[in-house]
C-alpha positions as CSV (number, residue, x, y, z in Angstrom):
1,M,0.1,2.7,-7.1
2,I,-2.2,0.3,-5.1
3,G,-5.7,-1.4,-5.9
4,S,-8.3,1.4,-5.6
5,T,-8.0,5.2,-6.2
6,T,-11.1,6.3,-3.5
7,F,-12.2,10.1,-2.4
8,G,-11.6,11.3,1.1
9,N,-14.2,10.6,3.9
10,T,-16.4,13.4,3.4
11,S,-20.2,13.3,4.3
12,V,-21.2,14.5,0.2
13,F,-21.0,10.7,0.2
14,E,-21.0,9.2,2.9
15,S,-23.9,7.3,5.3
16,A,-24.6,5.7,8.0
17,F,-23.9,2.3,6.5
18,S,-21.1,3.8,3.8
19,S,-18.3,1.8,3.3
20,R,-16.1,5.4,2.4
21,R,-14.8,3.1,-0.1
22,Q,-15.9,5.5,-3.0
23,L,-14.3,5.2,-5.9
24,A,-12.2,8.0,-7.1
25,Y,-13.9,10.3,-10.1
26,I,-10.8,11.4,-12.1
27,P,-10.9,14.6,-14.1
28,T,-9.3,15.4,-17.1
29,D,-7.8,18.8,-16.4
30,I,-7.8,21.8,-14.2
31,N,-10.8,23.1,-16.5
32,D,-12.9,20.0,-16.1
33,P,-17.0,20.6,-16.3
34,N,-16.9,18.4,-13.4
35,I,-14.8,20.1,-11.3
36,A,-16.6,23.2,-9.2
37,P,-14.8,26.5,-10.4
38,T,-14.6,27.9,-6.3
39,S,-12.2,24.3,-6.2
40,N,-9.7,25.0,-3.8
41,A,-7.6,26.2,-7.0
42,A,-3.6,24.5,-5.4
43,A,-5.5,21.2,-4.8
44,V,-6.9,21.0,-8.1
45,S,-3.5,21.2,-9.6
46,A,-1.2,19.4,-7.3
47,L,-4.7,17.0,-8.5
48,M,-4.0,17.3,-12.3
49,D,0.1,17.2,-11.5
50,F,-0.5,13.6,-9.6
51,I,-2.6,12.6,-12.4
52,N,-0.7,13.5,-15.1
53,S,2.3,11.5,-13.9
54,N,0.7,8.0,-13.0
55,D,0.0,6.2,-16.4
56,D,-2.1,4.1,-13.9
57,L,-4.7,6.9,-13.4
58,S,-4.3,9.3,-16.6
59,D,-5.4,6.6,-18.9
60,Y,-9.0,7.3,-17.2
61,K,-9.0,11.6,-17.4
62,G,-13.0,12.1,-17.0
63,G,-14.4,9.2,-15.1
64,I,-14.5,7.0,-12.4
65,A,-11.3,5.0,-12.4
66,P,-12.0,1.3,-11.6
67,R,-11.3,-0.5,-9.1
68,N,-8.6,-3.0,-8.1
69,I,-6.5,-1.0,-11.0
70,A,-2.6,-1.0,-9.6
71,N,-1.4,-3.5,-7.4
72,D,1.0,-3.3,-4.3
73,D,5.2,-4.0,-5.3
74,W,6.3,-7.9,-5.0
75,Y,7.9,-9.5,-2.1
76,S,10.6,-11.6,-2.0
77,R,12.5,-13.2,1.1
78,F,14.5,-15.9,1.9
79,D,15.4,-18.0,4.6
80,L,18.1,-19.6,5.4
81,K,18.3,-23.2,7.4
82,I,21.2,-25.0,8.9
83,T,20.9,-28.6,10.6
84,Q,23.1,-30.9,11.8
85,T,23.0,-33.8,14.1
86,F,25.2,-35.2,16.6
87,P,24.5,-39.1,18.4
88,G,24.3,-37.8,22.3
89,F,25.9,-39.1,25.2
90,L,23.9,-42.5,25.4
91,E,22.9,-44.6,23.1
92,G,19.4,-44.1,20.9
93,D,19.9,-40.5,22.0
94,K,21.0,-37.6,20.0
95,L,22.0,-33.6,19.9
96,E,20.6,-31.7,16.4
97,G,22.1,-28.0,16.1
98,F,20.6,-25.2,14.2
99,L,21.0,-22.1,12.3
100,L,18.1,-20.2,11.3
101,I,18.2,-17.3,9.2
102,E,15.2,-16.1,8.1
103,N,14.9,-12.6,5.4
104,L,19.0,-13.3,4.7
105,G,18.5,-10.8,1.6
106,N,17.8,-7.9,4.5
107,L,20.5,-9.7,5.9
108,L,23.0,-8.7,2.8
109,N,21.8,-5.5,1.6
110,D,18.8,-3.4,3.7
111,G,17.4,-2.9,0.3
112,W,16.4,-6.5,-0.5
113,G,13.4,-8.5,1.2
114,I,11.4,-5.3,2.0
115,Q,7.7,-5.6,2.1
116,R,5.9,-2.5,1.6
117,E,2.0,-2.1,1.6
118,H,-1.0,0.3,1.8
119,G,-2.4,-0.5,4.9
120,F,-6.4,-2.3,4.4
121,P,-8.4,-1.8,3.0
122,G,-5.8,-1.6,-0.1
123,N,-7.8,1.9,-0.9
124,A,-5.7,5.1,-1.6
125,T,-7.5,8.7,-0.6
126,L,-6.7,10.6,-3.7
127,Y,-8.6,14.5,-2.9
128,G,-11.2,15.6,-0.8
129,V,-14.3,16.7,-2.0
130,S,-16.8,19.8,0.8
131,S,-20.0,19.6,-1.4
132,I,-21.6,19.6,-4.6
133,D,-22.7,22.4,-6.2
134,A,-26.1,23.7,-7.5
135,Q,-25.0,22.4,-11.3
136,G,-23.4,18.9,-9.7
137,R,-19.7,19.7,-9.7
138,Y,-17.8,18.4,-7.3
139,V,-16.2,21.3,-5.4
140,I,-12.7,19.2,-4.7
141,S,-11.4,20.6,-1.3
142,S,-7.3,18.6,-0.7
143,F,-5.6,16.7,-2.6
144,N,-3.8,13.6,-0.7
145,P,0.2,14.2,-2.3
146,A,0.9,10.7,0.2
147,A,-1.7,9.0,-1.8
148,D,0.7,6.7,-3.6
149,N,2.8,6.0,-0.5
150,D,3.2,2.7,0.9
151,S,4.6,1.9,4.6
152,I,7.2,-0.7,5.6
153,I,6.2,-3.9,7.1
154,V,8.3,-4.4,9.7
155,G,8.0,-7.7,11.1
156,S,8.6,-9.2,7.9
157,S,10.6,-7.0,6.1
158,L,13.4,-7.9,9.4
159,W,16.2,-10.6,9.0
160,N,16.3,-12.9,12.2
161,V,19.1,-15.3,12.9
162,R,18.4,-17.9,15.9
163,V,20.6,-20.4,16.8
164,G,19.6,-23.4,18.9
165,M,19.9,-26.8,19.9
166,K,17.8,-30.0,20.8
167,Y,18.3,-32.7,22.6
168,E,16.5,-36.6,22.0
169,F,16.2,-39.4,24.7
């Protein structure tokens, strides 16, 4: 789970100056009094299944989930650099050889050293609202099953080996 759970992009809450970061209301159940009965029943059912299985959200049923209630997984990696200096061909010259392995853990095990995160700005779009009915209830139009999915940041998750030399004179 990421930092904040939000409504999907909808004109119901947005204006020309909106940042599209409206924190989502977390329903109590499929019969929540703030959810319109004209909502997409399959979306509401899937939403409630997701909320009930999510420890971060289930505590906020019947209210707005606060911002930044959860974080992406920790990420760690380790690099290894070995250098050796040799005398050069002339007096005062030196030759330095090196081996650099970036993200050694990922080289040893492809499950290590992987950076997973949600994109900026760290919001999970939980469900879409098409309108608000005459009684002020949300009309839920869709549920985003990928709300808690993250992606692998490829550049920092791959291992890399470099071998080189430099000669100083």
